[in-house]
VEXNU-360599 format. One record per residue: x, y, z of N, C-alpha, C in turn. Coordinates in steps of 0.2 Angstrom, whole numbers, plus 2048, in hexadecimal, padded with zeros to 3 digits. Example, Ala and Ser with C-alpha at 12.3 -4.5 7.8 and 13.67 -1.06 7.14 Angstrom:
2
8427E482783E7EA8278427F0827 8407F58238447FB824840800827 
// end
This chain:
404
5EAC279215EDC2191D5F2C25917 5F8C249175FCC279125FAC2390A 5FCC269055FAC248FF600C258FA 5FFC218F4604C218EF600C228E9 603C278E4600C288DE601C228D9 5FCC1F8D55FDC198D15FBC1B8CA 5FEC1A8C45FCC1C8BE5F8C168BB 5F3C178B85F0C128B35F2C128AD 5F6C0D8AA5F9C0E8A35F4C0E89E 5EEC0B89F5E9C0A89A5E5C12899 5E5C1689E5E3C1C89D5E8C2289C 5EEC2089E5F3C2689D5F5C27895 5F5C2D8935F6C2F88C5FDC3288B 602C31890608C34890608C3B88E 604C3F892603C47890609C4A894 60BC4689A610C4989E60EC4F8A2 608C508A3606C568A7608C558AE 608C4E8B0609C4D8B7611C4E8B9 615C4F8B461CC518B561EC588B4 61AC5A8AF61BC618AC618C678B0 612C668B360FC6B8B760EC6A8BE 60FC648C060FC628C7615C628CA 616C658D061CC658D361DC5F8D8 61EC5A8D561EC538D8625C528DC 625C518E262BC508E662EC488E5 62AC448E262CC3D8E162BC3B8DA 630C398D6630C378D062DC308CE 62DC2C8D3629C268D2626C248D9 623C1E8D961FC1C8DF624C1B8E5 62AC1A8E462FC198EA62FC1F8EE 62FC258EB62FC2B8EE629C2F8EE 624C2C8EC61DC308EC61BC318F3 619C378F4616C398FB60EC398FB 60BC378F5604C378F6600C3D8F6 604C438F4600C498F55FAC4A8F0 5F9C468EB5F4C478E65F4C4C8E1 5F9C508E15F9C558DC5F8C538D5 5FCC4D8D35FBC4B8CD5F4C478CB 5F1C458D05EAC428D05E6C488CD 5E7C4E8D15E3C548CF5E4C568C8 5EAC568C65ECC598BF5EBC558BA 5EBC4E8BA5EBC4A8B45E4C4B8B0 5E5C4D8AA5DEC4E8A65DBC488A4 5DEC428A55DBC3B8A35D9C378A8 5D9C3A8AE5D8C368B45DCC2F8B5 5E2C308B25E6C2A8B25EAC288B9 5E9C2C8BE5EDC2B8C45E8C2B8CA 5EAC268CE5E5C268D45E9C258DB 5E7C278E05EBC268E75E9C1F8EA 5EDC1B8EC5EDC158EE5EFC158F6 5EBC138FB5EEC129015F4C0E902 5F9C10905600C0D906602C0E90D 602C0A911604C0A91860CC0D918 60EC1091D615C1291E617C10925 61BC0B92561EC0892B623C0C92F 627C1092C62CC1492F629C1B931 62BC1D936629C2493962FC28939 62EC2F938633C34939631C3993E 636C3C941634C41947635C47945 630C4C945630C5394362EC57949 62FC5D94862CC6294E628C6794A 622C6994D61DC6D94A61BC72950 61CC7894F61BC7D95461EC7C95A 623C7995A627C78960626C71964 621C6D961620C67964622C61960 626C5C962628C5695E622C5295C 622C4E95761EC49956620C44951 61EC3E95161FC3994C61AC38947 61CC38941618C3893B61AC33936 616C31931618C2C92C61DC2F927 621C2B925626C2D920623C2E919 626C31914623C3290D61CC3490D 61BC39910614C3D910616C44910 610C4890E611C4F90D611C52914 613C58915613C5C91B60BC5D91D 607C5D918600C5E9195FEC5791D 5FFC5291A5FDC4C91D600C4B924 606C4D92560AC4C92B606C50931 604C5692F600C5B9335F9C57935 5F6C539315F0C509325F2C4B937 5F7C479365F9C4293A5FAC44942 5FCC4B9425FEC4D9485F7C5194C 5F2C519485ECC5394B5EAC5A949 5EEC5D9445ECC649415E6C6393C 5E2C6893C5DDC699385DFC6C932 5DDC6A92C5DEC6C9255D7C70923 5D8C769205D2C7991F5D1C7B918 5CBC7B9155CAC7D90E5C7C8490D 5C6C879135C3C8E9135C8C92918 5CAC989155CFC9C9185CEC9F91F 5C7C9F9215C5CA29275C4C9D92C 5C5C9792A5C4C9192F5CBC90933 5CBC8D9395D1C8B93D5D4C85939 5DBC869395DFC809375E4C83931 5E7C7E92E5ECC809285E8C80922 5E8C8691F5E4C879195E7C84913 5E4C7F9105E8C7C90A5E2C7A905 5E0C7F9005DBC7F8FC5DCC7B8F5 5E2C7C8F25E3C7A8EB5E6C738EB 5EAC718EF5EDC6A8EF5F2C688EA 5F4C6D8E65FAC6D8E15FFC718E2 5FFC758E7605C798E9605C808E5 5FFC818E1600C878DD5FEC8E8E0 5FAC8D8E55F7C938E95FCC968EF 600C918F1605C938F7601C958FD 5FAC938FE5F7C959045F8C9190A 5FBC8B9095FDC8690E604C87910 607C8D90F60EC8E910610C8D918 615C89919617C8992161FC8B920 621C8C926628C8D92762CC87929 630C84925633C7E92663BC7E926 63EC7D92C645C7F92C647C8692B 643C8B92C645C9292A643C93923 640C8F91F63EC91919636C90917 633C9391362CC9291162CC8D90C 626C8890E625C8290A61EC8190A 61CC7E905615C7C904613C75908 60EC7690B60CC7090F609C6A90B 606C6C905603C67901607C638FD 60DC658FB611C618F6618C608F9 61AC63900621C62902621C5B906 626C57905627C5190862AC5290F 627C4E914629C4F91B630C4B91C 634C4E91F63BC4B92163DC4B928 641C4692A643C45931647C4C933 644C4E939647C5493C645C5A93A 640C5B93663DC6193463AC65939 63CC6B93A639C7093F634C7593B 62DC7493D628C77939624C7C93D 623C8293A61EC8793E618C88939 613C8793C60CC8893860BC8F936 60DC9393A60CC9B939612C9E937 612CA2931617CA592E618CAC932 61ECAF93261FCB593461BCBB930 619CC0933615CC5930619CC992B 621CC992C625CCC928626CC8921 624CC2921625CBE91B620CBF916 622CC191061CCC390B619CBD908 613CBD90760FCB8904612CB68FD 611CB08FB614CAE8F460ECAA8F1 60ECAA8E9609CA68E660CCA58DF 60BC9F8DC60DC9E8D5608CA28D1 60BCA68CD607CAB8C860ACAA8C1 606CA88BC609CA78B5606CAB8B0 60ACAB8AA608CAE8A4605CB58A5 609CBA8A5607CC18A5607CC389E 601CC589C600CC68955F9CCB893 5F9CCC88D5F3CD088B5ECCCB88A 5E6CCD88C5E0CC988B5DCCCD886 5DACC98815D5CCC87C5CECCE87E 5CBCCA8835C4CCC8855C3CCD88C 5C8CCB8905C7CCD8975C3CC789A 5C0CC88A05BCCC38A35B5CC58A4 5B1CC28A85ABCC38AA5AACCA8AD 5AFCCC8B15AECD38B45B1CD88AF 5B1CD88A95B4CDC8A45ADCE08A1 5ACCE68A15A7CE989E5A6CE8898 5A0CE58955A0CE388E5A1CE7888 5A0CEE88A5A2CF38845A9CF3883 5AECF08875B5CF08865B7CEB881 5B3CE68805B5CE087C5B4CE2874 5B0CE78735AFCEA86C5B4CF086A 5B9CF286F5BDCF786D5C3CF4868 5C6CF88645CBCF68605D1CF5864 5D5CF08615DCCEE8655DBCE7866 5E1CE48675E2CDD8685E0CDB86F 5E1CDF8745E0CDD87B5DCCE287F 5D8CE18845D4CE58885D7CE588F 5DBCE08915DDCE08985E5CDC898 5E9CDE89D5EECDB89F5EDCD68A4 5EECCF8A35ECCCA8A75F2CC68AA 5F1CC38B05F6CBE8B25F1CB98B5 5F4CB28B55F0CAC8B85F3CA98BE 5EFCA88C35F2CA58C95F0C9E8C9 5F6C9A8CC5F5C938CC5F1C918D2 5EEC8B8D15EAC888D75E3C8A8D7 5DEC858D95D7C868DA5D4C828DF 5CEC848E25CBC808E75C5C7C8E4 5C4C7D8DD5BFC798D95C3C748D5 5BFC6F8D35C2C6A8CF5BEC698C8 5BCC6E8C55B7C6E8BE5BAC6A8BA 5B6C658B75B8C618B15B8C658AA 5B5C6B8AA5B5C6F8A55BBC758A5 5BFC748AA5C4C798AB5C8C7B8A4 5C8C818A25CCC8389C5D3C8589D 5D4C878A35DBC898A65DEC848AA 5DDC7E8A95DEC798AD5E6C788AE 5EAC7A8A95F1C798A95F4C7E8AE 5F0C848AF5F2C898B45EFC878BB 5E9C848BB5E5C838C15EAC7D8C5 5EDC788C15F0C738C55F7C748C4 5FAC7A8C3601C7B8C3604C7C8C9 609C788CB60DC798D1614C7A8D0 617C7A8CB61EC7B8C961FC838C8 624C858CA626C8C8C9628C908CF 62BC968CE62DC9A8D3627C9E8D6 625C9E8DC620CA28DE621CAA8DE 61DCAE8DD61ECB58DE61BCB98E3 61ECBE8E661BCC28EB616CC78E8 612CCA8EB60DCCE8E8610CD48E4 616CD68E7619CDC8E361CCDA8DD 61FCD48DD622CD18D661DCD08D1 617CCE8D3612CCC8CE60FCD38CC 60ECD88D060CCDE8CE610CE28C9 617CE18CA61BCE48C661BCE18BF 61BCDA8BE61ACD78B8613CD98B4 60DCD98B8607CDA8B5607CE28B2 60ACE68B660ACED8B560FCEE8AE 614CEA8AE618CEB8A8614CE98A1 610CE48A260BCE289C606CE789A 603CEB8A05FFCF089F602CF589B 608CF889C60CCFD89960ECFB892 610CF5891612CF388B60DCF3886 607CF0888601CF08835FDCF6883 5FECFB8885FBD028895F3D0088A 5F2CFD8905EBCFA8925EACFE899 5E4CFE89B5E2D018A15E0CFC8A6 5DECF68A45DBCF18A95E0CEB8AA 5E0CE98B15E4CE48B25E0CDE8B6 5E1CD88B45DDCD38B65E1CCD8B9 5DECCA8BE5E1CC48C15DCCBF8C1 5DECB98BE5D9CB38BE5DECAD8BF 5DBCA88BC5DECA18BE5DBC9B8BB 5DCC968BF5DCC958C65D7C998C9 5D7C988D05D3C9D8D45D8CA28D8 5D6CA88D65DCCAD8D85DACAF8DF 5D5CAE8E25D3CB08E95D6CAB8EF 5D9CA68EC5DBCA18F15E0CA38F7 5E5CA78F55EACAA8F95E8CB18FB 5E4CB29015E1CB89025E6CBE903 5EBCBD9075F0CC19095F4CC3903 5F5CBF8FF5F9CC08F85F4CC58F4 5EECC38F25EACC68EE5E9CCD8F0 5E8CCF8F65E6CD68F95EDCD98F8 5F3CD78F95F9CDB8F85FBCDC8F1 5F8CD78ED5FACD88E65F6CDE8E3 5EFCDE8E55EBCE48E35EECEA8E5 5F0CEA8EC5F3CF08EF5FACF28EB 5FDCED8E9604CEF8E5602CF28DE 5FDCEE8DB5FBCF18D45F9CF88D5 5F5CFA8DA5F3D018DA5F8D068DB 5FED048DF603D088E1607D098DA 608D048D660BD048D0607D088CA 601D088CB5FCD0B8C65F7D0F8CA 5FAD168CB5F6D1A8CF5F1D1E8CB 5F1D1E8C55EDD228C05E6D218C0 5E2D258BF5DBD248BF5D8D1F8BA 5DBD1D8B55D9D198B05DBD118B2 5DED108B65E0D098B85DAD058BC 5D9CFF8B95D4CFB8BC5D7CF58BE 5D5CF28C45D7CEC8C75D1CE78C8 5D2CE28C45CDCDD8C35CFCD68C5 5CACD38C85CBCCB8CA5C6CC78C8 5C7CC18C55C3CBC8C35C2CB68C7 5BDCB58CA5BDCB08D05B6CAC8D0 5B7CA68D35B1CA28D45ADCA58DA 5B0CA98DE5ABCAD8E45ABCA88EA 5AECA28E95ACC9D8EF5B0CA08F5 5B5CA48F65B8CA68FC5B7CAD8FD 5B3CB18FA5B3CB78FB5ADCB9900 5B0CB99075ACCBB90D5ABCC390C 5A7CC69105A7CCD9105ADCD1912 5B1CCE9175B7CD19195BDCD1914 5BCCCB9105C1CCA90B5C0CD0905 5B9CD19035B7CD58FE5B9CDC900 5B8CDE9075B9CE590A5C1CE6909 5C5CE190A5CCCE29095CECE3902 5CBCDF8FD5CDCE08F75CBCE78F4 5C5CEA8F65C3CF08F35C7CF68F6 5C8CF58FD5CDCF99005D4CF98FD 5D6CF48FA5DDCF38F75DDCF78F0 5D7CF78EE5D7CFA8E65D2CF78E1 5CFCF18E35CBCEE8DE5C6CF28DB 5C6CF28D45C0CF58D15BCCF18CC 5BDCEB8CB5B9CE78C75BACE08C9 5B4CDD8C95B4CD58CB5AFCD18C7 5B2CCB8C55ADCC68C15ADCC08C6 5A6CBE8C75A6CB88CB5A1CB38C7 5A4CAE8C65A1CA88C359DCA38C8 596CA48C7592C9F8CB591C998C8 593C948CB593C8D8C858CC898C8 587C8C8CB581C898CB57DC8B8D1 576C898D1572C8B8D7571C858DC 56FC808D856EC798DC575C768DD 575C738E357BC708E657DC6A8E2 579C668DF57BC618DA57EC648D4 57BC698D157EC6C8CB585C708CD 585C738D258CC768D4591C708D5 590C6B8D8595C668D9597C628D3 592C628CE593C5E8C8598C638C4 596C698C459AC6E8C05A1C6F8C3 5A2C708CA5A8C718CD5ADC6B8CE 5AAC658CE5AEC5F8CF5AEC5E8D7 5ACC618DB5ACC618E25A8C5B8E5 5ABC578EA5A8C518EC5A5C528F3 5A8C568F75A6C588FE59FC5D8FE 599C5A8FF593C5E8FE593C64903 595C63909595C6890E599C6F90B 59FC6D9095A4C719075A1C75900 59FC718FC59CC738F5596C798F7 592C778FB58DC7B8FD58FC82900 594C81905597C8790759AC8C902 59EC898FD5A1C8C8F859BC908F4 596C8C8F2591C8F8EE58DC948F1 58BC948F7588C998FB58CC9F8FC 592C9E8FD597CA38FE598CA88F8 598CA58F2598CA88EC592CAC8EA 58CCA98EC586CAE8EC586CB38F0 588CB28F6587CB78FB58DCBD8FA 592CBB8F6597CC08F4594CC58EF 590CC28EA58DCC68E5588CCB8E9 584CC98ED580CCD8F1583CD38F5 588CD08F858CCD68FC590CDB8F8 593CD98F2596CDD8EE591CE38EB 58ACE08E9585CE58E6583CE98EC 582CE78F257FCEB8F7584CF08FA 58ACEF8F958FCF38FC594CF78F7 595CF38F259ACF68ED598CF78E6 591CF88E558FCF88DD592CFF8DA 593D048DF595D0A8DC59DD0B8DB 5A0D068DE5A7D068DE5AAD008DA 5A7CFB8D95AACF58D65A5CF38D0 5A8CF28CA5A4CEF8C45A3CE88C5 59DCE58C559DCDE8C759ACDA8C1 59DCD58BF59ACD18BA599CCA8BD 594CC68BA592CC08BD592CBB8B7 595CB58B8596CAF8B3591CAA8B5 58DCA88B0589CA28B158BC9D8AC 58BC968AE58DC918AA587C8F8A6 588C8D8A0583C8989C586C83898 583C7E899584C7889457EC73897 57BC71892575C6C895577C66898 57EC6489757FC5E89B582C608A2 582C668A4585C688AA57FC6C8AE 57BC708AB576C738AE570C748AA 56AC748AE564C748A9562C7C8A7 55EC7C8A255CC838A0558C868A5 554C828A8550C858AE554C888B4 559C848B555EC878BA561C8D8B9 563C8E8B3566C948B0562C9A8B1 55BC988AF556C9E8AF555CA08B6 555C9B8BA554C9D8C2559CA18C5 560C9F8C3565CA48C5564CAA8C2 562CAB8BC561CB28B955CCB68BD 556CB28C0551CB68C3554CB88CA 558CB48CD55BCB68D4560CBC8D3 564CBC8CD568CC18CC564CC78CA 55FCC78C755BCCD8C6558CD08CC 556CCB8D1554CCE8D855ACD28DC 560CCF8DB566CD38DE567CD98DA 567CD98D4569CE08D0567CDE8C9 562CE18C5561CE08BE567CE38B9 56BCE78BC56FCEA8B8577CE78B8 577CE28BC57ECDE8BB57FCDB8B5 586CDA8B3587CD88AC588CD18AD 584CCD8A9583CC68AA586CC28A4 58BCBE8A458ECBA89F58DCB38A0 589CB089A588CA989A58ECA6897 591CA189A597C9E897595C97894 597C9688E596C9088A59BC8B88C 59AC8789159EC828945A0C7D88E 5A7C7B88E5A9C778885ADC7188B 5AFC6C8865B2C668895BAC6788A 5BBC6B88F5C2C6C8905C4C68897 5CAC668975CDC6289D5CAC5B89D 5C6C598A15C4C538A25BDC5189F 5BAC5789C5B2C5789A5B3C54894 5ADC518925ACC4F88B5A5C52888 5A3C5788C59CC5A88959DC5D882 597C5E880597C61879594C6987B 598C6E878596C7587958FC76877 58CC7B87A585C7D878586C80871 580C7F86D580C8386757EC8A867 57EC8E86157CC95861575C95864 571C91861569C92862568C9186A 56CC8C86D56BC8A87456DC90878 573C93876575C9987A571C9F879 56ECA0873569CA5871563CA4875 560C9E87755BC9D87A55CC9F882 562C9D885564C9F88B564CA788C 567CAA887568CB1887561CB4887 55CCB2883555CB5884552CB488A 552CAE88C54FCAC893552CB1898 558CB289855BCB689E558CBD89C 558CBF897555CC689654ECC7898 54BCC2896543CC2899543CC38A1 548CC08A4548CC18AB548CC88AE 54ACCD8A954ACD48AB552CD68AB 557CD28AB55ECD38AB55FCD88A5 563CDD8A6564CE38A156ACE189D 56FCDE89F575CDD89B577CD689C 576CD2896577CCB89657BCC988F 581CC5891585CC388B585CBC88B 585CB9886586CB288558BCAF880 590CAC882595CA987E593CA387A 592CA4873590C9F86F596C9B86C 595C9886659AC948635A0C99861 5A6C968615ACC9A85E5ADCA0861 5AACA18675ACCA886B5A7CAE869 5A2CAC86559DCB1863599CB3869 598CBA86A594CBD87058DCBE86E 588CBC872581CBE87157FCC3876 57DCC987457BCCE87957ECD5877 57ECD987C57ACD9883573CDA882 
// end
């Protein structure tokens, strides 16, 4: 059933994020294609999708086969009407479309000879669509804000945080995410759909320029979720290494780990990956869904289990090649003290020398939680140290770090 986005005037605070960061193809309900990008991006939950039948049909061609689909819908919905499967996991069959806002460019199709995003592109009469791109076509992704970062990420060795200087890493932020965390602190990047996408080579040139300008050795890509577009990320790391062949150069990704299969990890390490930070969002499935905002329990369980398996695989195969940092969430309104300690015990069994960072979840984006106090974070830190973990950091109030 096609949908239309409807604003609730009592919830809308006129922040304009639905027009400023969302690449909306329809300025009002008359032209809305019901893609849902504005619903995902609105920090005030002031927009919802309402089923709206479309009486008119348009004729398009997909992979050489003609088919009638509803008018005023996205290419993604048109493919669904024609029986195509839409996948949330890159190694499954179907058109892979994980972010829903057009930021990651993973759902790119060839439309009338041009690359278009299935999730936010309107269907039009007479379109000729190919669901597989030519191998000569470089992958693209929306990548934002190339800059210096003062502390790095979960996968940054803690010793570097205390070095003199304003920045420890050159960082870029990728748009799009497969999670819907209500506490997302990068949400204006996560749900960004507007902007010119970059090839891996273009992004690598920009990040390398920041490295040289600030005289840094470490280069980080975060987001959003940087792993969504696999071909893009692998080639990005490769291009970075080509531009930065010196032995001091480090290539670091910050990820939720949900998509990191063994073959994906192998590709990244072969490309040149040297450091990785993985944020584990929980151990129990209910906790994981509460923190990530995911509603599909089967998909959430797959993402959660995949992240944990990624940690194990990295430790078992690449501990001598890749620095591994693990992020654990904490806020009593999101996850229990007991569950955090259980996570610590499991990580100790995987490897007691992993760098563990306890992240103090705050009331960003849609969340109204109260940040944990210094004493609460100190208690978590001590409990994790008691599990036998050697390197534990805990972010207290106002960015103060407890540990290691």
